[in-house]
Each structure stands twice: as structure tokens, then as C-alpha cells.
C-alpha positions in Angstrom: 108.5 80.6 82.7 111.8 81.2 81.0 113.8 80.9 84.2 115.3 77.5 85.3 113.3 75.6 87.8 115.9 75.9 90.5 116.0 79.7 90.3 113.5 80.3 93.1 115.5 82.8 95.1 114.5 81.2 98.4 118.0 81.1 99.9 118.2 83.2 103.1 121.1 85.2 101.7 119.3 86.1 98.5 116.1 86.9 100.4 118.0 89.3 102.6 119.6 90.9 99.6 116.1 91.3 98.0 114.7 92.9 101.2 117.7 95.2 101.4 117.3 96.3 97.8 113.6 97.1 98.4 114.5 99.1 101.5 117.1 101.1 99.6 114.7 101.8 96.8 111.9 102.8 99.3 114.3 105.1 101.2 115.5 106.7 97.9 111.9 107.4 96.9 111.2 109.0 100.3 114.4 111.2 100.0 113.4 112.2 96.5 110.0 113.2 97.7 111.5 115.1 100.6 113.9 117.0 98.3 115.4 120.0 100.0 112.3 120.7 102.2 112.3 121.2 105.9 111.4 118.2 108.0 110.7 117.0 111.6 112.4 114.1 113.3 110.5 111.7 115.4 112.4 109.1 117.5 111.7 106.4 120.0 114.1 103.8 121.4 113.3 100.4 122.8 115.0 97.1 123.5 114.2 94.3 121.0 113.7 90.6 121.7 117.5 90.0 121.4 118.1 92.5 124.2 119.6 95.2 121.9 118.7 98.8 122.0 117.1 100.0 118.8 116.1 103.5 117.8 113.2 103.9 115.3 113.6 107.0 113.1 110.6 108.7 111.4 110.6 111.9 109.4 107.6 114.2 108.9 107.5 116.8 106.1 105.1 118.6 103.8 105.3 117.4 100.2 104.9 119.4 97.0 101.1 118.9 97.1 100.9 120.5 100.6 100.2 117.1 102.3 101.8 116.3 105.6 103.8 113.1 105.0 105.2 110.9 107.8 107.7 108.2 106.7 109.6 105.5 108.6 113.2 105.9 107.7 115.2 103.3 109.7 115.8 101.3 112.8 119.2 102.0 114.1 121.1 99.9 116.6 122.5 102.1 119.5 125.0 100.9 122.0 123.3 102.8 124.9 120.4 105.2 125.2 122.4 108.2 126.4 121.7 111.4 124.6 125.3 111.5 123.2 125.0 108.0 121.7 121.6 108.8 120.2 122.9 112.0 118.7 125.9 110.2 117.2 123.5 107.7 115.7 121.4 110.5 114.2 124.4 112.2 112.8 125.5 109.0 111.2 122.1 108.4 109.7 121.9 112.0 108.4 125.3 111.6 106.8 124.3 108.3 105.2 121.1 109.8 103.6 122.5 113.2 102.9 120.2 115.0 105.4 121.2 118.2 107.1 120.5 119.2 110.6 120.1 122.8 109.3 116.9 121.6 107.5 115.5 120.2 110.7 112.5 122.2 112.0 111.1 120.0 114.7 111.8 117.1 117.1 109.3 114.8 118.7 110.3 112.3 121.5 108.8 110.9 124.7 109.4 112.6 128.0 112.5 110.6 129.1 115.3 112.7 130.4 117.8 111.4 127.9 115.5 112.5 125.1 113.9 115.7 126.3 116.3 116.8 129.1 116.7 120.6 129.3 120.5 120.6 129.5 121.9 117.2 128.5 119.0 115.6 126.5 119.0 114.8 122.8 116.7 117.8 122.3 119.3 120.2 123.8 122.2 118.6 121.8 120.3 119.1 118.5 119.1 122.6 119.4 122.8 123.6 120.0 123.4 122.9 116.4 120.0 124.2 115.1 117.9 126.5 117.3 115.0 126.2 114.9 114.6 122.4 115.6 111.8 123.0 118.2 110.9 120.2 120.5 107.3 118.9 121.0 106.5 116.1 123.4 105.2 113.1 121.4 101.3 113.4 121.5 100.9 109.6 121.2 103.0 109.1 124.3 101.0 111.8 126.1 97.8 110.1 125.1 99.1 106.8 126.4 99.9 108.4 129.7 96.4 109.9 129.9 94.8 106.5 129.1 96.9 104.7 131.7 96.0 107.4 134.4 92.3 107.1 133.5 92.3 103.3 133.4 94.0 103.2 136.8 91.4 105.5 138.3 88.5 103.4 137.1 88.2 99.9 138.5 85.9 98.6 135.7 88.5 99.7 133.1 91.3 98.2 135.1 89.4 94.9 135.3 88.6 95.0 131.6 92.2 95.6 130.6 93.4 92.8 132.9 90.9 90.4 131.3 91.9 91.4 127.7 95.6 91.1 128.6 95.0 87.7 130.1 93.2 86.5 127.0 95.9 87.8 124.7 98.6 86.3 126.7 96.8 82.9 126.9 96.1 82.8 123.2 99.3 84.2 121.9 101.8 82.4 124.2 101.5 79.1 122.4 101.5 78.5 118.6 99.3 75.4 119.2 96.7 77.4 121.1 96.7 80.1 118.5 96.2 77.5 115.7 93.5 75.8 117.7 91.6 79.1 118.2 91.9 79.9 114.5 90.6 76.5 113.6 87.7 76.9 116.1 86.8 80.3 114.6 87.1 78.9 111.1 84.8 76.0 112.0 82.3 78.4 113.6 82.2 80.6 110.4 81.8 77.6 108.2 78.7 76.5 110.2 77.3 80.0 110.1 77.7 80.1 106.3 76.1 76.7 105.9 73.0 77.9 107.6 
């Protein structure tokens, strides 16, 4: 109420600064909770809609209450998905946040050779620095592989997934269609409430 009417902070530059400030404070809170405890590193890389390779970084640790905590730390742009490039990005991230590879006790990635390769994979590069950073294949990725294999073996499941995919693609491909579907659902609920 005491601020001027034009002080709405809606300029894109200001909004980006606010978001960045929130991200910094959140990261500082995570690092404070982590303290000097051991932690595990979980990574996955993917190409975003602007066709840039991005690496998502998550850490997992046990807090002072004995609870297993998993926190998203950052999305890091990587030039390529080679193990050396990913390792360089991790080293840079660790330096930025004051994390040490010596405190790393686990690694979790998918089964791609650049990540889990026995000789030249990211797993091997990290284990050369810290042999206690044991590698575990990502269970979510393993579950996805099992679901895909089971779905492909069962024609009913295959057909169901194809139908669901078609519905999602049809409804989500157009903003107008999505708005129309929302409006139809809204109208249906209003009629049910009126009864």
C-alpha cells in the first residue's frame, strides 16, 4: 500500500532477477542442510526445446534427523554429452557450490555408455578421483525399461498406450483445443453441480 502504483516488478529483467534470487536462497538452504555430510549425485542429460544439451543435477543425502533427502540442485548447459564434458560441468558446479568429490559416496545415472561406461564413462572418471563414489544404475530408468518391455509384449497394453498418446497429442498440440476441452469439462461440472 505504501509503494508507488508503478512499482509492480513485472518487467522481464526484474522478474528474472527475482527468480534468480529465489534460486540462490533455495540452493543456499539446501547446502546449509547438507553441511559436511556425504552425498550421492544423480544426473541425467537431455536436449531441451531450443536444441541445447542440458544436464539435470540432483543430490541425495541423509539430514541431521536421519531422513533421506533428495534435492534438485541445477540444470547445467553442456556443450556435448561426452563423459569428459559432463565431468567438467560437474567439477565446475562443485566448485561453484563448495562441494567436494571426496564427500561423494554414490552416483546414479542411466545406462548410456557416456555415463556408466566401464573405462571412459563419467562413472569411471569420478571413481578415479574417489573410489568410494559407487555407481548404481538409476532405478527409475530400469523401471521404465521394464515397463516398455512388458508393454511391447502385450498387445492390449500397446493399444492402450497408443490411444492415450493419441489423445494427449491431439488435446495438447493446440492451445485452442486445450481451452475448448477445459471449457467443455467446466460446463459438464457446472451441470452436475446444478443437479
